[in-house]
C-alpha positions in Angstrom: 0.0 0.0 0.0 1.4 3.4 -1.0 1.3 5.8 2.0 -0.1 9.3 1.6 0.9 12.4 3.6 -2.2 11.9 5.6 -1.2 8.3 6.5 2.2 9.6 7.6 0.7 12.3 9.7 -1.5 9.8 11.5 1.5 7.5 12.1 3.4 10.5 13.5 0.6 11.4 15.9 0.4 7.8 17.0 4.2 7.7 17.4 4.1 10.7 19.7 1.3 9.5 21.9 2.4 5.8 22.2 6.2 6.0 22.1 6.9 9.4 23.6 4.1 10.8 25.8 3.4 7.4 27.1 7.0 7.2 28.5 6.6 10.5 30.4 8.0 13.2 28.1 6.0 16.4 28.6 7.6 19.4 26.9 4.9 20.5 24.5 7.3 22.2 22.1 9.2 18.9 21.7 6.0 16.9 21.3 4.8 19.4 18.7 8.0 19.3 16.7 7.9 15.5 16.7 4.3 15.6 15.4 5.3 18.1 12.7 8.6 16.9 11.3 8.2 14.2 8.6 10.7 11.6 9.7 10.0 9.5 6.6 11.6 12.1 4.3 15.0 11.7 6.1 15.0 7.9 5.5 15.9 5.9 2.4 12.7 5.2 0.3 12.9 1.5 0.8 12.8 2.0 4.6 10.0 4.5 4.8 7.3 2.0 5.8 9.2 1.7 9.1 9.6 5.5 9.6 7.4 5.8 12.6 8.4 2.6 14.3 10.0 2.6 17.8 13.5 1.9 16.5 16.6 3.4 14.9 17.0 2.8 11.2 20.1 2.7 8.9 20.7 5.7 6.6 23.8 4.4 4.9 27.6 4.9 5.5 27.3 2.8 8.7 25.1 5.6 10.3 21.6 5.5 11.7 18.6 7.8 12.4 17.9 7.5 16.1 14.8 6.0 17.7 12.1 8.7 17.9 11.9 8.4 21.7 15.6 9.1 22.1 15.4 12.1 19.7 12.6 13.5 21.9 14.3 12.6 25.2 17.6 14.3 24.2 15.9 17.4 22.9 13.8 17.7 26.1 16.9 17.4 28.3 18.4 20.5 26.7 15.5 22.7 27.9 15.8 24.9 24.8 14.4 28.4 24.6 13.0 29.9 21.4 16.2 32.1 21.4 18.7 29.3 21.8 21.7 28.9 19.7 22.4 25.1 19.4 25.4 23.1 18.2 24.7 19.7 16.9 27.6 17.2 16.4 26.6 14.6 13.8 24.1 15.9 11.3 23.4 12.3 10.0 20.1 12.2 8.2 19.2 15.8 9.3 16.1 14.7 11.3 17.4 15.7 14.7 18.6 19.0 13.1 15.0 19.7 12.0 13.6 18.9 15.5 16.1 21.3 17.1 15.3 24.0 14.4 11.6 23.8 15.2 12.3 25.0 18.7 15.6 26.9 18.8 16.5 30.2 16.9 19.6 28.8 15.2 21.2 25.3 14.7 24.8 24.9 13.8 25.4 21.3 12.7 28.7 19.5 11.9 29.0 16.2 10.0 32.3 14.5 9.1 30.8 12.5 6.2 30.5 14.9 3.3 27.8 13.1 1.3 25.6 12.7 4.5 26.0 16.4 5.1 25.1 17.3 1.6 22.0 15.0 1.5 20.8 16.3 4.8 21.2 19.9 3.6 19.2 19.2 0.5 16.3 17.5 2.4 16.2 20.3 5.1 16.3 23.1 2.5 13.4 21.3 0.6 11.5 21.2 3.9 11.9 24.9 4.2 14.5 25.3 7.0 16.5 28.5 6.9 17.9 28.5 10.5 20.2 25.6 10.1 23.9 26.1 9.2 26.0 23.2 7.9 29.7 22.4 8.2 31.6 19.3 7.1 34.4 18.5 9.6 35.4 16.9 12.8 32.5 17.1 15.2 34.6 16.6 18.3 36.2 20.0 17.5 32.8 21.7 17.5 32.3 24.9 15.6 34.3 27.5 17.5 33.6 30.4 15.2 30.0 30.7 16.5 30.6 29.6 20.1 29.5 29.9 22.9 26.3 27.8 22.5 23.2 27.7 24.8 23.1 24.0 24.1 25.1 21.2 22.5 23.8 17.9 21.3 26.1 15.0 20.3 24.4 12.3 18.2 27.3 9.8 18.1 29.3 8.3 20.9 32.9 9.5 21.8 34.9 7.5 24.3 34.9 10.6 26.6 33.4 14.0 26.3 35.6 16.2 24.0 37.1 19.1 26.0 36.7 21.4 23.0 32.9 20.9 23.2 32.8 21.7 26.9 34.7 24.9 26.2 32.1 26.0 23.6 29.2 25.8 26.0 27.9 29.0 27.6 27.7 29.3 31.4 24.4 27.6 32.4 24.4 25.9 29.0 23.5 22.3 28.6 25.1 19.5 26.6 23.8 16.0 26.0 26.1 13.3 24.7 26.3 9.5 24.6 29.6 8.4 26.1 31.5 5.1 26.0 32.6 2.3 23.7 31.1 -1.2 24.4 28.9 0.3 27.1 27.4 3.8 26.6 25.7 6.2 28.9 23.7 9.2 27.9 25.3 12.1 29.9 23.9 15.6 30.6 26.5 18.3 31.3 25.6 21.7 32.7 28.3 24.4 32.7 28.5 26.4 35.9 30.9 29.3 36.6 33.7 27.3 38.0 32.9 23.7 37.0 30.9 21.4 34.8 28.3 19.3 36.5 27.6 15.9 34.9 24.6 13.6 35.3 24.2 10.1 33.9 20.7 9.7 32.4 20.3 6.2 30.9 22.1 3.5 29.0 22.1 3.9 25.2 23.5 2.5 22.0 24.8 5.0 19.4 27.2 4.6 16.5 30.8 5.8 17.4 31.7 9.4 16.8 33.8 9.2 13.6 37.3 10.5 13.9 39.1 12.3 11.0 41.5 10.1 9.1 
């Protein structure tokens, strides 16, 4: 059966109510973004029937689009304001970039795999996003030119939190990052005046953060 936009919208609404709200996420701006952004357009056509399932999906080049609940959970943890300037490390499919761009004022997204960055840029431009800025490069180095950021989201797992990303976070800024190799933990960092406070949130499974060759 060929799905219509109406079918997809119904599947999105169901995804939000059964996978996200049912697990206790409450930020209405995040829920609204998840209802609005068409996850299926960020996924290869042969996988689109699975677009609103409760699972990550492959997007090529050994990368994945995260499970919808994790996308929503990580976004809610950043407590974004409508004026926020956000750094995203790992553009990937561009889906998470779109969710962030629905809430924040500006999103700066870095991707080390050039063809993934290019494809995400094309999809996001087609979808009408004008507040997302793209860079091809080493995500662990961040994007210093536009620092400091109100929030930083890392969508692939480094072995430890890169110091350069900590340095690009504003005071009272929040960063969420999956950390670890065989075992990974989602970690929230909050920058205070004299230190960075860290809180482990939940075990996760992300692709490793790709290092430059």
